[in-house]
N, C-alpha and C positions, 0 to 999 in steps of 0.2 A: 884581904879583899875578897878572897873566895868564900871565907866563912860569912862575911857580911852579906854577900850576895845570896847565900843559902838562907840566912836568917830573914832577909827581905822577901824571898820567895815563899817561905813558910808563912810569913805575915799575910802576904797577898792571897795565898791559898785559903788561909783561915777566914779572911774577909769574904772571899768568894763563897766559902761554905756557909757563912752566916747569911749572905744574900740569898743563896739557894734555899736554906732552911726557912728564911722569912717568906720567900716567894711560895714555897710549898705550903707553909702555914696559911698564907693568904688564899692560895688556891683552895685549900681544904675548907677554910672558913666560908669563903664566898660560895663554894660548891654546896656546902651544908646548908647555908642560909638560903641560897637560891633554890636548891633542891627542895627544902622544906616549904618554901613559898610556892613552888610549882606543884608540890604534892597537895598543898592546901587548895590551890586554885583548880586542880584537876581531879580531886578525890570524888569518884562517882557517888559516894555515899552522901556528899554534901549537896544541898539543894542549889539549883541554878539561881544566880542573883536575879531577883525580880525586877531590879532597876535597869536591866539590859533592855535597850530599845529594840524591839523586833520589827520596826518599820522598814529598815533596810532589807531585812529578809523578805518581807512582803513585796517590796519594790523589785527585788531580784527575781522572785518567782512569778511576778505579774507578767502577763504577756498581752500586749496590745497589738491589734492587727489592722492592716491597711488593705482595703479591697478596691478593685476597679468596679465600674458600673455593672459589670456582668456577674459580680459576686465572686470573682477569682481573687484569692489572696496574693498580694504582691510582696508585702514585707511583714515581718513580725518583729516587734521591738519589746524590750523590757520596760519596766516601770520607770527606769532612768532614761528611756528614750534611745537606748543602744540597740542596734540591730542584733538580733539573737538567732542562733541556730538551735534546732532540736537535737539535743545531745544524743538521743536514741537513734538518730539517723546518721550519725558520724561513724566513719570506719573505726574498727577496734584499734588499728594501728595509730590512728590520730589521737585517740584518748591515751593509749599506752605511751606515746612519745612524751606527753606532758607528765604522766605519772613517773616514768623511768627517770627523768632528769630532775623533777621537782620534789617527788615524794614517793619513793619506791615502796614504802609500806603503807600506802594510802588506804588499802582495803583492810589493813590489820589493826590500825590504831583507832582511837576514839576522838580524834581531833588534834592530838599532839603526839610527838615521838620522843619519849624520855631519853632514849639512847642518843639521838641527835642533839637534844638540848644539852645533855651532860658533856658530850664531846665538844660541842661548840663553845660551851662556857669555859672549859679547860683551855682550849686553844686561844680564846680571846684573852684570858688572863696571862697565859705564858707569853703571848705576843704583845701584851699591854695595848690591845686594840679592841674594837667592837665590830669586827668585820665578818665574823663567821655567822652564816645564816643557818638556822635550824627549824625554820617555819615549815609546817606541813601545808598542803594545798588549802586545807580548812582554815589554818591560821592566816595564810595570805589573803584569803577571802575576807576574813574578819578584819584584818588590818586595812585592806583596800576599801572596804565598804562601811566600816564602823569607826576606825581610828585614824590617828596620824602616823607618820612614818618615823617619829622620833625613837631613838634607841635608849629607852630607860626601863628599869625593872618594873615600875608601876604600869607603864604602857604595855609591857610584855605580859604582865599578869592579867590585865584587862583583855588582851588578845586571847589568852588561854581560856578565860571565862567565856568570852563570846564564841570561841571555837567549840567549847563544850555545848553551848546552847544550840549552835547550828547543827552539830552532830545528833543532838536529841530530837530536833524538829524536822530534819531533812534526811533523805536517803543518800547513800554515797553517790548514786547516779545523779541525783539532783544537785548535790554539792559540786560535783565536777562540772555539771552544766552551768551553774551559776558562776563558777570560777572562769570557765572558758568564755562565757558571754560578757564578762566584765573586766578581764585582765587587759593591761595596756601593751600594745604591740608597736609603739613608736609611731611617729608621723601623724599624731592626732587620732590614731586608730585604737578603738576599744572593742574587744570581742573578736572571737575567731571568725565569725561570718564576715565582718568588715575587713579583717586582716587577709582572709583568703581572696576577697575581691580586690583589695588594694595591691597585694603583691603578686597575685597569680591570675586575677581576672575570672575567678570561678567561685562557686558556692563552697562552703566548708564541707559539705557532704561529697564533694568531688575531689578532695585533696588526695594526692598520692602519698606514698611513704616518705619520699624525700622532702616534699613540700611540708608535710606534717612535722617532720623533724626540724626543718628550718624554722617554722613558726614556734615550735616549742623552745628552740634555742634563743629566740629573740628576747623573750620576756625577762631573762636574767639581767640584761642590760640593753634596753631597746636602742640606745644611741650607739653603743659599741657594736652591736650585731645587726645593725640596720642593713638589710640585704640590698638596698638601693645604692647607698653611698659607701658601704663597707662590705662589699660582696665577699672578699677573701675571708674576713673574720666571720661572716655569717656561715660560710661553707665549713670552716674549721669547727665552729660551734655545732653545726648540723651533724658532723661526723662524730662529735662527742656524744650527742643525743643518741645516735644510732648505736654507738658502742655500749651505752648504758642499756638500751633496749635489748641488745644481744645478751648482756650480762643477766638481765632479768628474765630472759627466756621468751621475750615477746616476738622476736624475729630470728631467722636463721642467718648464718654467716653469708650465704649467697644473697639473701635479701638485703643485708647490710651493704655488701659490696656493690650491688646494683643501685641502691638508693644513694650511695656515696658519690655517684657521678654528679657533675655540676647541675644545679637546679636553676632553670631559667626564671628570672623575675619578669613577668609579662603583664602585670596588672597596670591599670591606668591611674595616674595621679588625680584624675577627675572623678569625683565622688557622685555617682548617680543615686546611691542609696540614701542620700540626704533627703530625698523625696519623703521618706517615712517621717523624718524629724519635722519637716514643714507641714506635713499632712496631719500630724498629731500634736498641735501646739498646746492643747489643754490636757485634761485628765481623762479623755474618752477611752473606753475599752477598745473601741473599734471605730473606723471611719470609712465611709464610702467616698471614693474620689472619682475624678474623670480621667484617670491615668491613661495615657496613650503611649504605647511602646514606640510608635513611629516618631511622635514629637519628642519623646524622651531621648531618642537617638540624636535628633537635631540639637537638643539642648546640650547633651554631653559633647557632641562634636564641636559645637560653637565654642564652648569653654576650653576644650582640648586644643583647638586650633588657634584660638586667640588669647587664652589666658593661663594655659597650663604652667608656664614658667615665669609669669610676671611676678615681681616682688610685692605682691599684695594679695589679700584674700578676695576672691571673686566668687559671686554666686548669682544664679539666675533662676527665676521661677516663672511658670506659665500657668495662668488660671483661666477657667471657663467663665466668660463674662456673665453668662446668664445665671449660673448656679453658684458661682464663687467657689467652685471645687478645684482642687489642684489637678493640673494636667501633666506637668513634668517639672523637674528640678535638677540642678547640677551645681557643683562647686569645685574649686581647685584645692579643697582641703577636706580631710575626713573628720576634722573637729566639728562638733555640733554648734553651728552658728545660727541655727534656726530661730532662737529666741533673742538674738542680739538686738539691742536698741541703739541706733546710731542717729546722729544729727542728720536731718533730712534735706537741708538746703532748699533749693528752689522747686523741688517736686511738689511742695505743698501749696505753691502760689495759686494754681487753679482751684484747689479745694478750699482754701481759707480766704482768698482774696477775690479772684475773678468770678467764680461761680456764685458765691453769695452776693456779690455786688450786682451781677446781672440778674439774679433771681429776685433781688429786692428792687429792681428797676433803676439802679444808680447809674449803670452803664449799658451800652450796647457794644457790639464788636468793633464799631468805628468811632466810639467816643474818644475825643482828643484828651490825652493825658500829658502833663508836663514833666519831662525828665530833666531835672537839673539838681545840683547839690542843694540839700536842705537840712534843717535841723528839726528834730522832734523831741522837744523837752531836753535839749542838750545832747541827744544821741544823733550822730551824723553818719547814717549808712552811706555806702558808696557802691557804685556799679563795678562789675568785674573789669579790671584793667583801667579803671578811672575814666571811662568814656561815658559821655552824656549826649543825648540826641535831641534835646529840646522837645517840641510838640510831636507826639506820635499817637497813632490810634491804639486802642486797647489791644487789638490783634498784634500790632507791631511790638508793643511793649511786652506782651506775654511771649511772643515768638523769640524776642531777643533776651527774655528773662531779665528785664530791667528791674532794679531794686527800689528806686524811689517811688515810681508809680504803684508798685505792689504795696509798699508801706502806706501810701496815701489811701489806697483802696481799703486796706484793713482798718485804717482809722475811720473811714467813712462808714464801713459796715459796723464797726464797734467790736472790741475784743470779745465781749460776752457772746454776741451773735455769731461771730466767726468760730468760736469754740463750740457753739451749739451745732453748727454745720459740720465741724470736724468730728464731733461725736456721732452724728448721724451717718457720716461717711464711714465711720469705724476706724479713724486714723490712730486712735489710741494715745492721745495727749493726756498728760497728767492734770489733776485738779489744780496743782500749784503752778502750772504753766500759764504765762501771761506776758503782756507787753507787746509792743508793736514789732519786736524782733521775731514774733511768731510768723510774720509775713515772709521772712527769709529762712524759715525752717529751723529756727533756734528754739530748743525746748530742753527742759531739765533732764529728762530721761530718754529722749530720742524716740524714734519709731522703729517698728519692725517692718521688713519688706513685705511680709505676708499681709500686714494691715494696709500698706500702701497699695498693694495689688487689689485688695478687696475694695478699697475706696475708689479706684479707677474703674473697677468692674461696674460700679453703679453709674458712672458717667457713660461707660461704653454701652450699657443697655438702656439708655434713655432717661437717666436721672435716678433710678432705683428708689424712688420715693423720698429722696433727699432734696433734689431740685426738680423744677418742672422739665418736661420733655423739651420745651423750647430752649431753656437754658442749657441743658445737656447737649443738644444738637449744636448750638452756637459755640459752646466751649470746645466741643469736639472738632468743629471746623477751624476754630482758632488754633488748636493744637495740631491740626493737619498742616496748617501754614508753618507752624514751628518745625515740622518734619520736612517741609519742602525747602524753606529758606532760612530757618532760624537755628537755634543752638543744637537742634537734633537733625540737622540736614544730612547726616550720615544715612538717614532713612528716606531720603527724598525719592528714591526710585521704588520704594516698597508700597506706597499708597496707604499710609496709616496715620493716626494721630500720635503725637509723642511729646514728652516733656523731659528735660534734663535737669539735673541738680548737682551742685558741687558744694561741699562744706569743708571748712578749714579755718585757717587764721593767717597771721602775718608770716608764719614760718613755712606754710604750705598747706596742701589739701589733705584731709584725712578720709573723706568719703566722696564717692562719685556715683551718680545714679542715672539711669535712663528708664522711663516708663514709656512703652510703646504699645499701641492697641488698635484693634479693629472691632467691629461689633461682636465678634466671636471669641477672641482671645486677648488677654492682657499679659504682657511680658514685662517683668521688672528685672533689670540687671544692676548689680551693685559691686563696686570695688572699694575696699577699705583697708586701712592700715592701723595697727595697734602699737602705741608707744613710739611711732615714727610718722613720717609723712609719705604720702603717695609719690611715686615718680612724677616729675613736673609735667610729663606729657599725658597723664591720665586725668581727664575731667569727665563730666557726665556726657559730653558730646563726642568723646573719643571711644575708649574701650567699651564702656557699657552700651553706648549707642550702636557700635559695630556688632556687638553680640546680639542685640535686639534685631538689627537688620538681617543678620545671618539666619536667625530663627524664623522671623516673620516672612522672609522671602521664600521659605519652603512651601510647596503647594499644599501640604497638609495643614498649614496655618492660615490659608486664605479665608478671610471672614467677610468679604464683600465691603460695601460702603454703608455709611450711616444713613438711615432713612430720615428724610425730612418730614417733620410733623406738619399737619395741615395748618397749624397755627403759626408757622414760620413762612414769611413771604419775602420775596425779593423786591426791593424798592430802589428807585433811582434817587440819589441824593446830590446835592449841589457841592461839587468838589472844591469850587472856588471859596465858598463860605467855610468849608472845612479847613482850607488852607489859610485863609486870611484872618477870619475872626474866630476860628476854632469852635464852630458850632455845627451840629448835625441838623441839616435842614433838607426837607424833601425838594427835589428839583421841580420846577414849574415849567409852564409853556415857554417862558422867555429864557430859560437856562440853555445856553449854547451846548451843542453836543459834546464839545471838548471838555466841558465842565460837569458832565453827567457821569456818575459813578454808581454802579450797582452794589448794593449791600443787603445782607440778610437781617431781618428783624422779626421779633415776636410781635404778633398783632396786638399784644398787651403792652408793648413798649416801643411805640413807633416814633419816628422823627416828626417834627412839626412841618408845616408847609405854608407856602403863600397860596391863598385861595384866589382862583380866577375862573372865568366861564369855561375854560378848557378842561378843568379838573373837577372830579366829583368832590363836593364839600366834605370835609372831615369833621365829625363831631368831636370837638376838643375835650369833652368830658371823658371820652373813651380812651384817648391816647395821651401819653405823656410827652411833652417836648423835652428832649434830652439835649441840654446845652453843654458847654465846655465844663469839664471837671477841673477848674483852674484856680480854685481857692481865692477867687476875687481878682485874679490877675487878668 
C-alpha cells in the first residue's frame, strides 16, 4: 500500500509538472504574440494610422465659454459640454495625485508603458483572468473618448494606436488636462471641476491635498469609492493615493500624515453648474447670458429644499422673457440632462390649442366649451381622474387643464396650422409629429424644457411676433386664473401666470411640469423618471409648481403685471345667456344686474349684442359674433 501511494504521488506530480510546463508555454506564447503586436502598434518608426478619427481630440481641446451681460466669464465647458478646469491653474499636488496612482511614469513614456503591459499580461494569464490594468493616463483618455470598454486584444491595439496619436499631437500638460476634464467621478459627474463642486463645494483650483487624493482615488471604481455613500472606503483609497505620492517623492511624510485626516464631504447634490449646459445647447463657441447670482441662489435653494432627495430627476430654469437669455438653472443631478426630450403633457395646450384658436377668432376667454367623453376617429381621450364638467368657459377649461376641449380646439385650428404656431413659438416639434394627440402634449421625440421656456417667453412679452398682443394678454390672464384657482394653485399667492402638465400612462406618470411667469421672468420646473414611474404624489401641480412658487416669490424675481393693450376692452356680457344657451352675448339695457358679467375681449373679436336706443349701435361688419363652440349641440 505504501508503494502504491508513492507511485500515485509520482504520477500526480508529473501531471502537475505538465500543467505548469503547458501554462509556462502558453504564457510565453501569448507574451511573445502580444508583445509583438504591441511593438508593431507602438513602434515610433511606423506612421500613425490615418484612419484614426481626430474629432474627439478636437472636442476635448475645444473650450466654449459662458458670459454674463457684463462680459464676466461664468463657466467654461469642453466641446462635449462638460465643465472644465484650466489644468495650468490647478495645484501641483492635485495633478501629482492622479499621476501617482494612475500612471507614475506619465512624463517618461510616449503614451504606453511596456513594463506595465508585460507585467499585467503575465498576471492575467497566470490567474486566468483579465483583471489587471496596465493603461496609462493617455490610454485611458483614448479608451474613454474613442473606444469601448471591452477587453479584447484588437481593442487594446486600437487603444495603443490612438494613444500614440494623442501623444504626437498634444503636450503632456494638455493630455493631463483633457483627462482630468473628461474622466468619470461617479454620481453623474464628469471632470474634476464638477467633481470638486459636487463633493466639496469648491472649484478645482481650490482643492487641498486630502481632497485631491480623494478625487484621484474615486476614478478607479466610482461606485466602490463614492465618498458620499462609502466614506470609509473612500478614506482608505485616499490614504493609498497619498502613500503612492510619498513613494514618488511628490509629498513629504508630514504632508501625508496631515492629509490623511478625514476629509469632509461638503458639496451639494444640487448642480448649479448645469447652467452652462442649458446656456450652450448648440455649437456656439461662446454665449452671453442674463446670469444672476442672486436668482441662481434662489434656484439652487429651491431644488435643494424641495427636491434634493426625491426619487426623480428634477431641474429648473429661469429665462429673461424679453431676451430669451438664461438667468439661472439648477438640477438635483450632475448628469447632463439639458438636451433631454420628454413628453410635454398639458403645458403645450396654450401654445397649440388656446392661443391659436384665440388668434384666429375661434374663441374668446369666455367662449363655452363642452367637456364630456367623446371619440375622435376612434381615439377616446379622457380627463385626469375621469372627471368631466359639462359646459365650461375657455378660461375654466384651460385653468382645469381639461383634455376634451383642448382636443376639440386643435381640431378646429387644424393640425397643420397648430404646428405652424408651434414652430413660431420654437417648441421644437418634429416634422413627423401629428394627430390630435398633439393637443395633450404627445409627440414622437418630445420637447426640451429650454424650448418650452422660450415659447412662453413670447407670450410673456406680448406675443413675440407669434400671436397678437391681444391674444397674448388674454392667454396670460387665463393662465393667471390657472395660478389662482386651477391646477397651478400652488402659486396663487405669487401673482403670476402658470400652466402645469403631467405625462404618463396607465402605470403612472413619467414627467411633471410647471411653467410660471410674469412679464420679466419665465420659470420652468420639471420632474422626470427614466425606466420607472414618478412617485404618485408628483404631478405638475405639486413639486414643480412648488419650486416655481418658491423662486418667483423672491423679491429679485418680481416682474410686475401684464400690460393691457389698448385693443383689449372690458365688456359686460349676459351671464344668463352664457349659462342657458351657451352663447356669448353683450348685455343690454334690459339685462338685470345679477346677470351682468364683465369679461375682457379684443376689439377685433367682440361679442354680439342686442341693439337698443340705450346702446351705441355696433357695426356688425367689424366684430364677430362668437357663439357656442358646441359642434351642433
